[in-house]
N, C-alpha and C positions, 0 to 999 in steps of 0.2 A: 246339395247332398242327394239329389236325384230320387226323392221319395223314400229312401231308407232313413230310419232314425239313427242317431248316433250310436245307440246301444247295438242295433242290428248290424251296423258297419263293423264294430269291434268283433261281434260274433263271427262275421264273415272272414275277418282277418285271422281270428283264432282257428277257424276251420281250414284256412289256407296254410297256416303253420302246421297243423296236424297233418295235412296232405303232404307238405314239404318234408316232414319228419319221416314219412313212410310207415308210421306206427298206426295201429288202430286206436280208437278213443281210450280204451282201457289202458293200453300200454303207454300211451302219451300221458294220461293222468298220473300213472305210477311214476313215470320218468320225471315229471315236473313236481311231484310230491303233493298232489291234491287228490281228493276222493273222486273216483270215477263218476259217481252219481252227481256230484257237484259240477263237474265238467259237463256232463251230459245235459243237465238242467240249464247251464249257462249257454251252451252252443245251440240249444234247441229253443231258447227264448223263454223258458220258464223263470229264469233269474237273469239278472244283468251280470255281465262278466265282471268279476270282482277285481279290485286292485291286487289282492293276494294272488289271483290267477295270473294277472298281467306280470307281476313281479317275478313269479315263479318261472314263467315262460322266458322272460328276459334273462334270468339267471342261468337257466339250463341251456338256452339257445342264444349265446352271445352274438352269433352271426345275424340274428334278426334285428333289424333296425327298430329300436324302441319307439322312435318318433313315428315310424310307419305303423307300428302296432297300436299306439295310442291315438294318433291323429289321422293316419292314412296318408301322410305326406311322404313323398319319395318312393323308394322301392323297398320291398320286403327285406332284402339282404343288405346288410350294412356294407360300407366300402371296405373291401377286404384287400386292398392293394398292398398294404403293409404285411398282412399275413401271407398273401401270395408270394411276395418277394422273399419273406423268411422261408417259406416252404421251398421255393426255388433254390435258395442258398443251401438249405439242408440237403436237398437232392444232389446238388453239386458236390457237397462234402461227402455224402454217401458214395457217390460215383468214384470220387478220388480215393476213398478208403478201399473200395472194392478193387480198384486197379492196384493199389499198394499191396493188398492181400494177395492178389493174383501173382504179382511180381515176387513177393516173398515166398510164396508156395513154389514157384519155379526155381528160385535160388536154393530152397531146401532140397528139392529133388536133385538138383545138380550136385549139391554137397553130399547127399546120400549116395549118389552114383560114383563119386570120386574115390 
């Protein structure tokens, strides 16, 4: 564990998630539903990171690998290959729909000009 205690390691991972979120501490606490002072005390070492905080983060940020958050194993972001594939499929559907709309708009113009 390289000199850091287990609790310190979780604090560092929570700080990394806050940085990832792009939010300041106050906005992050509000988003996950915990008191800002509670979060501040936890990430600054006055209190240990609580299970409540960990669960709130896991609920609000499903893309964060819970195993990484708790144990530091793997990478911060969960395997999103299924989500990425779904997004790619949705993008394809949207593109096809946009093309259909364009074609229908052209047909409407032709009919109006007839």
